[in-house]
C-alpha positions in Angstrom: -13.7 22.2 1.4 -14.5 18.5 1.0 -12.1 16.4 3.0 -12.3 13.5 0.5 -13.1 13.4 -3.3 -11.2 10.2 -4.0 -13.2 9.3 -7.2 -13.3 13.0 -8.4 -17.1 12.9 -8.6 -17.4 16.3 -7.0 -14.6 17.8 -9.1 -16.1 16.4 -12.3 -19.5 17.9 -11.5 -18.5 21.3 -10.0 -14.8 21.8 -10.5 -12.5 22.8 -7.7 -13.5 25.6 -5.3 -13.1 29.1 -6.8 -9.7 30.7 -6.3 -9.7 33.5 -3.7 -10.2 37.0 -5.0 -6.9 38.6 -5.8 -6.1 42.3 -6.2 -2.8 41.4 -7.9 -3.6 39.4 -11.1 -2.6 40.3 -14.7 -0.8 39.0 -17.8 2.9 39.0 -18.7 3.7 39.3 -22.4 6.6 36.9 -22.9 8.1 35.1 -25.9 5.0 35.1 -28.1 2.5 34.4 -25.3 0.4 36.2 -22.7 0.9 34.5 -19.4 -1.7 34.9 -16.7 -0.8 35.0 -13.0 -2.3 35.9 -9.7 -0.7 36.6 -6.3 -2.2 36.2 -2.8 -1.1 37.1 0.7 2.3 38.2 2.0 5.4 36.4 3.3 7.9 34.0 1.7 6.8 33.4 -1.9 5.6 30.1 -3.2 4.8 29.5 -6.8 2.2 26.8 -7.7 2.5 25.2 -11.2 -0.5 23.1 -12.3 -0.6 19.9 -14.3 -0.9 19.4 -18.1 -4.4 20.3 -19.5 -5.4 22.0 -16.3 -5.1 25.5 -14.9 -4.3 27.4 -11.8 -7.8 26.9 -10.4 -6.9 23.3 -9.7 -4.8 24.6 -6.8 -7.7 26.3 -5.1 -7.6 24.0 -2.1 -3.9 24.8 -1.5 -3.9 28.6 -1.9 -5.9 29.4 1.2 -3.9 26.9 3.3 -0.6 28.4 2.2 -1.8 32.0 2.7 -3.2 31.1 6.1 0.2 29.8 7.0 1.9 33.1 6.2 3.1 32.5 2.6 2.7 34.7 -0.4 1.2 32.4 -3.1 1.6 33.0 -6.9 -0.3 30.8 -9.3 0.6 30.8 -13.0 -1.4 29.4 -16.0 1.1 27.6 -18.2 1.3 28.9 -21.8 -1.7 27.7 -23.7 -3.5 26.6 -20.6 -6.3 28.3 -18.7 -6.2 32.0 -19.4 -2.7 32.0 -21.0 -2.1 32.1 -24.7 0.6 30.5 -26.8 2.2 30.9 -30.2 2.7 28.2 -32.9 5.8 26.6 -31.4 5.6 23.1 -29.9 5.1 22.9 -26.1 8.4 22.6 -24.3 9.0 22.5 -20.5 12.0 24.8 -20.9 9.9 27.4 -22.7 7.3 27.2 -19.9 10.0 27.6 -17.3 11.1 30.8 -19.0 7.6 32.1 -18.7 7.7 31.5 -14.9 10.9 33.5 -14.7 9.2 36.3 -16.6 6.4 36.3 -14.1 8.9 36.4 -11.2 10.7 39.3 -12.9 7.4 41.2 -13.3 6.6 40.7 -9.6 10.2 41.5 -8.6 10.7 38.1 -6.9 14.3 37.3 -6.6 13.7 33.8 -5.3 10.7 31.5 -4.5 9.9 28.0 -3.5 8.0 26.2 -6.3 5.5 23.4 -6.0 4.7 21.6 -9.2 2.1 19.0 -10.0 2.7 16.7 -13.0 3.8 18.9 -15.9 4.2 21.7 -13.5 6.7 19.6 -11.6 8.7 19.2 -14.7 8.8 22.9 -15.2 9.7 23.4 -11.5 12.7 21.0 -11.7 13.8 22.6 -15.0 13.9 25.9 -13.1 15.8 24.3 -10.2 18.5 23.0 -12.7 18.7 26.1 -14.9 18.2 29.0 -12.5 19.0 27.7 -9.0 19.6 31.2 -7.7 15.9 31.9 -8.2 14.6 28.7 -6.6 14.4 28.2 -2.9 13.2 24.6 -3.3 11.1 22.3 -5.4 8.1 20.2 -4.3 8.0 17.7 -7.2 4.6 15.9 -7.2 3.5 13.2 -9.6 6.0 13.6 -12.4 8.8 12.1 -14.4 12.0 13.5 -15.7 12.5 11.2 -18.7 9.9 9.3 -20.8 10.8 5.9 -19.3 9.3 7.0 -16.0 5.7 6.9 -17.2 3.3 3.9 -17.1 1.5 2.7 -20.1 -1.7 4.7 -20.3 -4.8 2.9 -19.0 -8.1 4.8 -19.0 -10.0 4.8 -15.7 -13.2 6.5 -14.5 -11.2 8.9 -12.4 -9.1 10.0 -15.4 -12.2 10.3 -17.5 -13.8 12.6 -14.9 -10.7 14.7 -14.7 -10.4 15.0 -18.5 -14.1 15.9 -18.8 -13.6 18.7 -16.3 -10.5 20.0 -18.1 -12.5 20.2 -21.3 -15.2 22.2 -19.6 -12.7 24.5 -18.0 -10.8 25.0 -21.2 -14.0 26.1 -23.0 -14.7 28.6 -20.3 -11.3 30.1 -19.8 -9.3 29.8 -23.0 -8.8 32.5 -25.6 -9.3 29.7 -28.1 -12.2 27.8 -26.6 -12.9 25.6 -29.6 -9.4 24.3 -29.9 -9.4 21.7 -27.1 -8.6 18.7 -29.2 -5.6 20.4 -30.8 -4.5 21.5 -27.4 -4.7 18.0 -26.0 -2.7 16.7 -29.0 0.1 19.2 -28.6 0.4 18.8 -24.9 0.3 15.0 -25.2 3.2 15.1 -27.7 5.3 17.1 -25.2 4.5 14.6 -22.5 5.4 11.6 -24.8 8.8 13.0 -25.7 9.9 15.2 -22.9 11.6 15.9 -20.6 14.9 14.0 -21.2 17.0 14.7 -18.1 19.9 12.3 -17.7 21.3 11.0 -14.4 24.1 13.5 -14.9 21.6 16.3 -15.3 19.8 15.3 -12.2 23.0 15.0 -10.2 23.7 18.7 -11.0 20.6 19.9 -9.2 21.6 21.7 -6.0 18.3 23.1 -4.6 16.2 21.3 -1.9 13.9 18.8 -3.6 11.0 16.6 -2.3 10.0 13.9 -4.7 6.3 13.2 -3.9 4.6 10.1 -5.2 1.1 8.9 -4.6 0.4 5.3 -3.8 -2.0 4.9 -6.7 -0.5 7.3 -9.3 -2.0 6.4 -12.7 0.9 7.8 -14.7 4.2 7.6 -12.9 6.2 4.4 -12.1 7.0 4.2 -8.4 10.5 3.0 -9.2 11.0 6.3 -11.2 10.2 8.3 -8.1 12.8 6.2 -6.2 15.4 6.8 -8.9 14.8 10.6 -8.8 15.2 10.7 -5.0 18.4 8.7 -5.2 19.9 10.7 -8.1 19.1 14.3 -7.1 21.5 15.2 -4.3 19.8 15.5 -0.9 16.3 14.8 -2.4 13.7 13.4 0.0 11.1 10.8 -1.2 7.6 11.3 0.3 4.9 8.7 -0.3 1.2 9.7 -0.1 -1.0 6.7 0.8 -4.5 6.2 -0.5 -4.5 8.7 -3.3 -3.6 9.0 -6.9 -2.2 11.5 -9.4 -5.0 13.9 -8.3 -4.1 14.0 -4.6 -4.4 17.8 -4.2 -8.1 17.5 -5.2 -8.8 14.1 -3.6 -7.5 14.8 -0.1 -6.4 18.4 0.1 -5.9 18.5 3.8 -3.4 15.7 3.8 -1.6 17.0 0.7 -1.4 20.5 2.3 0.2 19.1 5.4 3.0 17.5 3.4 3.5 20.6 1.3 3.6 22.9 4.3 6.0 20.6 6.1 8.4 20.7 3.1 8.2 24.5 2.9 8.8 24.8 6.6 12.2 23.0 6.3 13.5 25.1 3.4 16.4 27.2 4.6 15.7 31.0 4.6 
């Protein structure tokens, strides 16, 4: 593992490290889509939900660290992303949340901690609000819960490198490899208009939550992270210095320490 890839040069050229080999990977047929998942290790379950336009392989620096610390790790490709398919309906975080529940049901997981990155964090917090009995805690990294929380988009070389890697990975993994432009448009529309959680909605969340914000996040306003931490009961705000929206790839060792510390404090 590279300890630092702050400008994502390595990621752009080579992608993340390969995921470990899993003897437990398959698809769940759910609500018009085939949802791919893989499971690793044994112990308390942790579900990792990747960001928009990406796929589960973007968590490859986190999976071995979590398994090595005694957790069972489940990764899920969101519908239309990676190896998962979708139907003609617009992307919705609530729909993707229902896919995660379907994976949990297939694996007979009554309850799991969920770590979400960007769009995956939206899905994780939707689950924490809608099915709290299934969610041990939410590690909410680099995300907003209403459209006002996002910054005006400004292209940067780091974003360009990440986007280029997403395009290559989509062509390699997707069941519709030539549809990347349409895929980007559909996901971008979801990001522009969703989610729309009010302060009242957020105040009703009762699972343990960490709001994790990078110092140089390109997309999320720091004041929005503060607002989420103040509004969700008991939520903790964690700041990651020196990294951006892509911290799990840029400095995985540091990101993993924070994630493991959160998981270690979730009540059994």
